[in-house]
C-alpha distance (Angstrom), angle and dihedral (degrees) to the residues before:
residue distance angle dihedral
X1 . . .
X2 3.76 . .
X3 3.83 125.9 .
X4 3.83 113.7 -141.9
X5 3.76 118.1 179.8
X6 3.79 147.5 163.4
X7 3.81 121.9 -150.8
X8 3.81 138.1 164.8
X9 3.79 123.5 -143.9
X10 3.78 121.4 -157.3
X11 3.78 128.2 61.6
X12 3.80 110.5 -2.0
X13 3.81 130.0 -174.0
X14 3.80 112.2 -90.4
X15 3.82 91.7 -8.6
X16 3.80 104.4 70.8
X17 3.79 127.2 -143.1
X18 3.82 112.7 -18.4
X19 3.78 131.9 -179.8
X20 3.81 90.6 -148.2
X21 3.79 120.7 37.5
X22 3.78 119.1 -118.5
X23 3.78 93.7 -115.0
X24 3.82 91.0 52.4
X25 3.80 88.9 53.7
X26 3.81 90.7 48.3
X27 3.81 90.7 47.8
X28 3.80 89.6 54.9
X29 3.82 89.0 53.4
X30 3.80 91.7 50.4
X31 3.84 90.8 47.5
X32 3.80 92.8 47.5
X33 3.79 90.5 48.5
X34 3.80 93.9 51.1
X35 3.79 103.5 28.7
X36 3.81 87.3 -123.9
X37 3.80 124.3 149.3
X38 3.80 117.9 -117.6
X39 3.80 134.7 -128.1
X40 3.78 119.3 -164.8
X41 3.83 119.8 -150.9
X42 3.80 105.6 -138.4
X43 3.78 122.1 -170.9
X44 3.81 113.3 -134.6
X45 3.81 87.7 -133.8
X46 3.82 108.6 49.7
X47 3.79 117.7 -135.1
X48 3.85 116.8 -115.8
X49 3.78 114.4 -93.9
X50 3.81 93.1 -129.8
X51 3.80 114.7 89.8
X52 3.83 98.0 -135.9
X53 3.83 93.5 45.6
X54 3.81 91.3 48.4
X55 3.80 92.1 45.9
X56 3.85 91.1 55.8
X57 3.82 90.6 55.3
X58 3.79 92.8 42.4
X59 3.80 92.6 52.0
X60 3.82 91.4 48.2
X61 3.80 91.0 49.7
X62 3.82 91.4 50.5
X63 3.83 92.4 47.2
X64 3.79 93.0 49.8
X65 3.87 95.2 36.2
X66 3.79 87.4 -126.2
X67 3.76 120.1 -173.5
X68 3.79 106.1 -151.1
X69 3.76 117.3 -153.5
X70 3.82 112.7 -100.7
X71 3.76 141.0 -174.9
X72 3.75 128.2 -157.0
X73 3.81 123.5 -123.6
X74 3.80 119.6 -160.2
X75 3.81 112.5 -143.0
X76 3.76 116.3 -162.9
X77 3.79 140.2 109.4
X78 3.81 87.9 -108.2
X79 3.82 117.3 48.8
X80 3.80 117.3 -113.0
X81 3.80 137.5 172.5
X82 3.82 108.0 -100.8
X83 3.79 94.8 -156.4
X84 3.83 92.8 51.5
X85 3.82 90.5 46.3
X86 3.81 90.9 53.5
X87 3.81 92.5 48.0
X88 3.82 91.8 48.1
X89 3.81 98.0 44.4
X90 3.79 117.8 100.5
X91 3.86 91.8 -172.2
X92 3.79 124.9 39.5
X93 3.80 123.6 -173.5
X94 3.81 101.4 -151.2
X95 3.81 116.9 -159.7
X96 3.78 130.1 -168.9
X97 3.82 142.6 146.7
X98 3.78 118.3 -109.2
X99 3.80 106.8 -109.1
X100 3.81 115.4 -167.6
X101 3.81 88.7 -27.6
X102 3.82 93.8 -53.4
X103 3.77 146.3 85.3
X104 3.80 112.5 -79.2
X105 3.80 110.8 -104.3
X106 3.81 94.0 -119.5
X107 3.81 86.1 61.1
X108 3.82 88.9 50.6
X109 3.80 87.9 52.8
X110 3.78 89.8 51.9
X111 3.84 91.8 49.6
X112 3.83 90.9 48.1
X113 3.79 93.7 49.4
X114 3.80 100.0 46.5
X115 3.77 132.5 65.7
X116 3.79 104.3 -130.2
X117 3.82 96.3 162.9
X118 3.82 111.6 145.6
X119 3.79 93.9 10.0
X120 3.80 124.2 124.8
X121 3.78 110.7 -121.9
X122 3.82 119.3 -157.4
X123 3.83 105.9 -167.5
X124 3.78 120.8 -155.9
X125 3.78 126.4 175.2
X126 3.77 145.3 177.9
X127 3.77 121.0 -133.6
X128 3.78 140.8 149.8
X129 3.77 100.4 -121.6
X130 3.82 107.8 -37.2
X131 3.79 95.1 92.3
X132 3.80 111.5 -157.2
X133 3.83 89.9 -24.4
X134 3.85 110.0 -173.7
X135 3.79 95.0 -26.1
X136 3.78 99.3 102.8
X137 3.81 90.4 56.7
X138 3.77 90.6 43.8
X139 3.84 90.4 52.3
X140 3.82 92.3 48.1
X141 3.82 89.9 49.5
X142 3.82 93.1 47.6
X143 3.82 95.0 41.8
X144 3.83 107.5 34.4
X145 3.80 92.7 157.7
X146 3.80 96.5 49.4
X147 3.81 128.8 88.3
X148 3.82 103.1 -115.2
X149 3.79 109.2 -162.4
X150 3.83 124.9 -159.1
X151 3.79 111.3 -70.9
X152 3.75 132.0 -124.6
X153 3.80 117.9 -131.8
X154 3.81 116.5 -168.0
X155 3.77 127.0 177.7
X156 3.78 111.1 -109.9
X157 3.78 88.6 -137.2
X158 3.80 89.2 57.0
X159 3.80 91.7 50.8
X160 3.79 91.4 48.6
X161 3.80 99.5 41.4
X162 3.81 107.9 22.2
X163 3.81 108.3 32.0
X164 3.83 92.0 165.5
X165 3.81 89.3 65.5
X166 3.81 90.4 46.8
X167 3.82 90.1 50.9
X168 3.78 90.5 50.3
X169 3.82 92.0 51.1
X170 3.82 90.6 49.0
X171 3.81 91.4 49.8
X172 3.80 92.9 52.5
X173 3.84 92.6 44.8
X174 3.82 93.3 48.8
X175 3.82 91.2 46.0
X176 3.80 91.3 51.0
X177 3.82 100.5 41.1
X178 3.80 117.9 11.8
X179 3.81 99.2 83.3
X180 3.82 98.8 49.0
């Protein structure tokens, strides 16, 4: 398994200002639970740290269906090639925050730029009450030839303030869905 995720630090809805985004923290829990290496999706142009400023850009990207340029950052104690790891992985845990009910556009860029045909995708997201929103349909539309497993929504506030509950949710989700 490989954990691929996008996350935004800074001011987040209902969480406050955080040095590490909620999805990044959740990705670490998934990686620790599976022993999988992690790949971070990094936009070439960082989002503002202020919530309102970031939201303006996010809404514009969604309205225009923008595909911001990204790079991939391999995160592991031993260096590895992120592109090779993605190509070789048969299962990818894909993490993202819910942005205006949708996948963040940097995640869309990632999906557009990578051949994930035949791979099992295990979606996980952070949100503040919208659950997975439209993202499961968006993933099925973007990846018609992938095996999209049931997703895991976790409140960002839970990830930030009650990591034991987040770990428990990840354990149940992985037990139910990671081996199929």
